[in-house]
C-alpha positions in Angstrom: -58.4 52.5 3.4 -59.0 49.0 2.2 -62.4 47.7 1.1 -63.9 45.5 3.8 -66.1 42.5 3.1 -69.6 43.1 4.2 -71.2 40.4 6.4 -74.8 40.3 7.5 -73.8 38.3 10.6 -71.2 40.6 11.9 -72.5 42.1 15.1 -76.0 40.7 14.6 -78.8 43.0 13.6 -77.6 46.4 12.6 -79.4 49.3 14.2 -77.6 52.6 13.6 -78.6 55.4 15.9 -80.7 57.0 13.2 -82.9 53.9 12.6 -85.5 54.7 15.2 -88.6 52.5 15.4 -91.9 54.4 15.3 -93.9 54.5 18.5 -90.9 54.6 20.9 -90.9 57.1 23.7 -89.8 60.7 22.8 -86.9 60.4 25.2 -85.3 57.6 23.2 -86.0 59.3 19.9 -84.2 62.3 21.2 -81.3 60.2 22.7 -80.7 58.1 19.6 -80.8 61.0 17.1 -78.8 63.1 19.5 -76.1 60.4 19.4 -75.8 61.0 15.7 -75.4 64.7 16.5 -72.4 64.0 18.8 -70.4 62.9 15.7 -68.9 65.4 13.3 -71.2 66.1 10.4 -70.6 68.5 7.5 -73.1 70.0 5.0 -71.9 69.1 1.5 -71.4 71.9 -0.9 -71.7 74.8 1.5 -69.5 77.9 1.4 -69.7 79.1 4.9 -66.2 78.0 5.8 -64.6 80.7 3.7 -66.7 83.4 5.2 -66.0 82.1 8.7 -62.3 82.4 8.2 -62.3 86.1 7.4 -60.1 88.0 9.9 -61.8 88.5 13.2 -60.6 89.8 16.6 -58.2 87.5 18.4 -59.7 84.9 20.8 -58.2 84.8 24.2 -59.2 81.1 24.4 -56.9 80.1 21.5 -54.7 77.2 22.4 -52.3 77.4 19.4 -52.7 73.8 18.3 -50.4 72.8 15.3 -52.0 73.3 11.9 -50.7 72.5 8.5 -51.8 75.2 5.9 -52.1 72.5 3.2 -54.4 70.5 5.5 -56.5 73.6 6.3 -56.9 74.2 2.6 -58.2 70.7 2.0 -60.8 71.1 4.8 -61.9 74.4 3.1 -62.2 72.5 -0.2 -64.3 69.8 1.4 -66.7 72.2 3.1 -67.1 74.3 0.0 -67.4 71.6 -2.6 -70.3 71.8 -5.1 -69.9 68.7 -7.3 -72.8 66.2 -7.5 -71.8 62.6 -6.6 -73.3 59.1 -6.4 -71.9 55.8 -5.2 -72.0 53.0 -2.7 -70.8 53.5 0.9 -70.1 51.2 3.8 -70.7 52.4 7.4 -69.3 50.8 10.5 -70.4 51.8 14.0 -70.0 49.8 17.1 -68.5 46.8 15.2 -71.7 46.6 13.0 -71.8 47.3 9.3 -74.4 48.6 6.9 -74.2 49.4 3.2 -75.9 52.3 1.4 -76.4 53.9 -2.0 -75.5 57.5 -1.5 -76.3 60.7 -3.6 -75.2 64.2 -2.8 -75.9 67.6 -4.4 -75.1 71.1 -3.0 -75.7 70.4 0.6 -78.3 67.6 0.2 -77.6 64.0 1.1 -79.6 60.9 0.4 -78.8 57.4 1.6 -80.7 54.3 0.5 -79.9 51.2 2.6 -79.0 48.0 0.8 -78.0 45.8 3.7 -78.6 44.4 6.3 -82.0 42.9 5.4 -83.8 44.6 8.3 -82.8 48.0 6.9 -83.0 47.3 3.2 -85.3 49.9 1.5 -85.0 52.4 4.3 -84.0 55.9 3.1 -82.3 58.8 5.0 -82.5 62.3 3.6 -80.6 65.3 5.0 -81.2 68.8 3.4 -80.4 72.3 4.5 -83.6 72.4 6.7 -84.5 69.0 7.9 -83.6 65.3 8.6 -85.9 62.6 7.3 -85.7 58.8 7.8 -88.1 56.5 6.0 -88.8 53.1 7.4 -89.9 50.9 4.5 -91.2 48.0 6.7 -93.7 50.3 8.6 -94.1 53.0 5.9 -93.3 55.6 8.6 -91.3 58.8 7.9 -89.4 60.2 10.9 -89.0 64.0 10.5 -86.7 66.3 12.5 -86.9 70.0 11.5 -84.5 70.5 14.5 -81.6 70.4 15.1 -80.2 68.8 11.9 -80.1 71.9 9.8 -78.7 73.9 12.7 -76.2 71.1 13.4 -75.0 71.0 9.8 -74.5 74.7 9.2 -73.5 75.3 12.8 -71.0 72.5 12.8 -69.2 74.1 9.8 -69.1 77.4 11.6 -67.8 75.8 14.8 -65.1 73.8 12.9 -64.1 77.0 11.0 -63.9 79.0 14.2 -62.0 76.3 16.0 -59.4 76.2 13.2 -59.1 79.9 13.0 -58.6 80.2 16.8 -56.2 77.2 16.6 -58.2 75.2 19.2 -57.9 72.0 17.1 -54.9 70.5 15.4 -55.2 70.0 11.6 -52.6 67.9 9.8 -52.3 66.1 6.5 -51.2 62.5 7.4 -51.1 60.8 4.0 -52.8 60.0 0.7 -54.7 57.0 -0.5 -56.8 55.7 -3.4 -60.5 55.4 -2.3 -63.0 54.0 -4.8 -60.6 54.8 -7.6 -60.1 58.5 -6.6 -57.0 60.2 -5.2 -57.7 61.1 -1.6 -55.7 63.2 0.8 -56.0 62.1 4.5 -56.5 65.0 6.9 -56.6 64.5 10.7 -58.4 66.8 13.1 -57.7 66.5 16.9 -59.7 68.2 19.6 -58.2 70.3 22.3 -57.3 68.5 25.5 -55.7 65.2 26.2 -57.2 62.0 27.8 -54.9 59.8 29.8 -51.8 58.5 27.9 -52.2 61.3 25.3 -55.5 60.0 23.9 -57.7 62.7 22.1 -60.8 62.9 20.1 -59.7 62.5 16.5 -61.4 62.7 13.1 -59.8 61.6 9.8 -61.2 62.7 6.4 -60.3 61.1 3.1 -60.9 64.1 0.8 -61.0 63.9 -3.0 -58.1 66.1 -4.1 -59.8 67.3 -7.2 -63.4 68.1 -6.0 -63.3 68.1 -2.2 -65.9 65.3 -2.0 -65.6 63.4 1.3 -64.7 59.9 0.3 -64.3 58.5 3.8 -64.3 59.4 7.5 -63.2 57.9 10.8 -64.0 59.2 14.3 -62.0 58.0 17.3 -62.4 58.8 21.0 -60.5 58.0 24.2 -61.8 54.4 23.9 -60.9 53.8 20.3 -62.9 53.8 17.1 -66.4 55.3 17.2 -67.5 55.2 13.6 -66.1 54.7 10.1 -67.6 55.2 6.6 -66.1 55.0 3.1 -67.1 54.8 -0.5 -66.5 51.5 -2.3 -67.4 53.1 -5.7 -68.3 56.7 -6.6 -69.1 58.8 -9.7 -68.5 62.6 -9.4 -69.9 65.3 -11.6 -72.6 65.3 -14.3 -72.0 61.6 -14.9 -73.5 60.9 -11.5 -76.9 62.0 -12.8 -78.1 63.4 -9.5 -81.2 65.6 -9.6 -82.9 67.8 -7.0 -85.9 65.6 -7.4 -83.9 62.7 -5.9 -84.2 64.4 -2.5 -88.1 64.5 -2.6 -89.0 61.0 -3.7 -92.7 60.6 -4.5 -93.2 57.5 -2.4 -92.7 59.6 0.8 -96.1 61.3 0.1 -98.0 58.2 1.2 -95.9 57.6 4.4 -97.2 58.2 7.9 -95.2 61.1 9.4 -93.6 60.9 12.8 -92.2 64.1 14.2 -89.1 63.4 16.3 -89.0 66.7 18.0 -91.8 69.1 19.2 -92.3 71.8 16.7 -91.9 74.5 19.3 -88.3 73.7 20.2 -86.4 77.0 20.8 -82.6 77.4 20.5 -80.9 79.6 23.1 -77.3 80.3 24.0 -77.2 79.9 27.7 -78.9 77.9 30.4 -79.8 81.2 32.1 -82.0 82.1 29.1 -83.7 78.7 29.3 -84.7 78.8 33.0 -87.6 81.2 32.6 -89.1 79.0 29.9 -89.1 75.8 32.0 -91.1 74.7 35.0 -87.9 73.2 36.5 -84.3 74.3 37.2 -81.9 72.7 34.7 -78.4 71.7 35.8 -75.0 72.5 34.3 -71.7 70.7 34.8 -69.2 72.7 36.8 -66.4 70.4 35.4 -65.9 70.0 31.6 -63.3 68.1 29.7 -60.5 70.2 28.3 -61.6 72.3 25.3 -65.3 71.7 25.7 -67.7 74.6 25.9 -71.5 75.0 25.9 -72.4 75.2 22.2 -76.2 75.6 22.4 -79.3 75.0 24.4 -82.7 73.8 23.1 -85.9 74.1 25.2 -88.9 71.8 24.7 -91.8 73.4 26.6 -94.7 71.1 27.3 -98.3 72.0 26.2 -100.2 74.3 28.5 -101.5 72.8 31.7 -99.3 69.7 31.2 -97.2 68.1 34.0 -93.7 69.4 34.5 -92.1 66.2 33.1 -93.6 67.1 29.7 -91.0 69.8 29.4 -87.4 69.2 28.8 -84.1 70.8 27.8 -81.1 69.7 25.8 -77.6 71.1 26.4 -74.9 70.5 23.8 -71.2 70.8 24.6 -68.5 70.8 21.9 -64.7 71.2 21.6 -64.8 71.7 17.8 -64.3 68.1 16.6 -67.0 66.3 18.6 -69.7 66.9 21.1 -71.8 65.4 24.0 -75.3 66.3 25.1 -77.3 66.3 28.3 -81.1 65.8 27.9 -82.9 66.8 31.2 -86.4 66.6 32.4 -88.2 66.4 35.8 -88.4 62.9 37.2 -91.9 61.4 36.8 -94.0 61.6 40.0 -94.5 58.1 41.5 -92.4 56.8 38.6 -89.7 54.2 38.6 -86.4 55.5 40.0 -84.2 56.6 37.1 -81.0 55.9 38.9 -77.5 56.0 37.3 -77.2 53.5 34.5 -74.9 52.7 31.6 -71.6 53.6 33.3 -68.8 53.7 30.7 -71.3 53.7 27.7 -72.1 56.3 25.1 -75.7 56.6 26.4 -76.0 56.9 30.2 -78.9 57.7 32.4 -78.4 59.7 35.6 -80.6 61.2 38.3 -79.6 64.4 40.0 -81.3 66.7 42.6 -82.0 70.3 41.5 -83.7 73.1 43.5 -87.0 72.2 41.8 -86.7 68.5 42.6 -85.1 65.4 41.1 -84.2 65.4 37.4 -83.8 62.5 35.0 -80.8 63.2 32.8 -79.7 61.3 29.6 -76.0 61.7 28.6 -75.0 61.0 25.0 -71.4 61.2 24.0 -68.0 59.4 23.8 -66.1 60.9 26.7 -63.6 58.7 28.7 -65.5 57.1 31.6 -63.7 59.2 34.2 -64.6 62.4 32.3 -68.3 61.4 32.0 -68.3 60.6 35.7 -66.7 64.1 36.5 -69.5 65.7 34.4 -72.2 63.8 36.2 -70.7 64.5 39.7 -70.3 68.2 39.0 -73.9 68.9 38.0 -75.1 72.1 39.8 
């Protein structure tokens, strides 16, 4: 993994999915944050992976993907690492670059943006229980109590289960020096193939001594989705990371902006969600190979509100990555939602349900033909 020269002009203004401007419609806050949640994310310093790999009854859905025991051990080391660390990281998504100062400590992560200029001074904080993003220019603090903590802990459990059930391939594919540290490169591939053998694939550059994640790449059927890597890093006591770093005092004076309604409820099935909603949500009858419904979140509107104030989010995963469907009733006398964004990671569809037309936002990185099959099979 070679260091890339950062350029402010590359790709124009950088707007990662988590940089959400205050005042936008709730739909787009949900869509952009949910885009982050379709990428693999791991809580740093958690030990759930070991517990999840304890012997359990065989799973009839196991697909016996090839797994290298040494690579599985490295993933366990990464998910259970406890060391503090601090350094500088570069992130590339959609051909655009940003640069951050990063601090991590026992499942907590802080990213202070350095470049590009429009993000300089912004701060992203992820802890066990919430996601926060501070916009320096507007002094606004976006807060999501859901589903970040569920995603981080739950993602570990899903990865662990998928490895134990051999539903994803795990292989060590090399070693490399990253930011002066010896890193092992571990590749995870999701179940199911996409024309010409293309699959969802994640690569992790894992510090061989401590398990700190030094770099990551996610690729889908259409190529690279995102990449991040440290350009310098200090691990251990010398990093001087404190729990106070994750509750900076300047946030006390920021205007808070909840990204999700506080009454969001997590369920397991769409059938459980139906009685809580004033409309009939739809499910895809056709899913890409290896994908299963991972969770359902219901956002009931306030009492006496219009039906379109309520919504539901369905998340599907195959162990390595996910896609989501965000559904709500079409607005009465509103502009036709239509089908937009064909072939893109965020698409907008309209579909008929027994309770009337629904506006649906898809967020994911499926191959175009697979996203189309999901859309056309909604029932």
